C-alpha positions, 0 to 999 in steps of 0.5 A: 509490513507484508504489503510494504515488503512486497511492493518494494520488491515489485515496484520496479517491475510494475511501476507506481501507477499499477502498484497504487491501483492494486493496493487501493483495490486490495484495501477497498475489497478487504474493508468490504468484508466486515461490512458483509459479514458481522463477526469479530473474525471478519473484522480482524481478517478485513482490516489485516488485509487492508493494512497490506493494501495500504502498506503498499501504498506507503512505498509507492507514495514515498518512492514517487515523492522522493524520486522527484527531489534532487539528490542534494535535497533528499534528506530534507524532503524525507 
């Protein structure tokens, strides 16, 4: 939820591509945490941070996809 909220607020300033790359980078780096440290705390921390990065991608993909649809077809596309 945190990643989606932040992405929604900064989407207009940064643009889709920058926000998508940032979200993917955060998710990839966070998923490397449990691979490096083998503990339950590292697993929880890594997946929690990765979820924030992935959450920002949901905002980017839905905004980009729905931005390409005509206004009268927006309900059908979503």
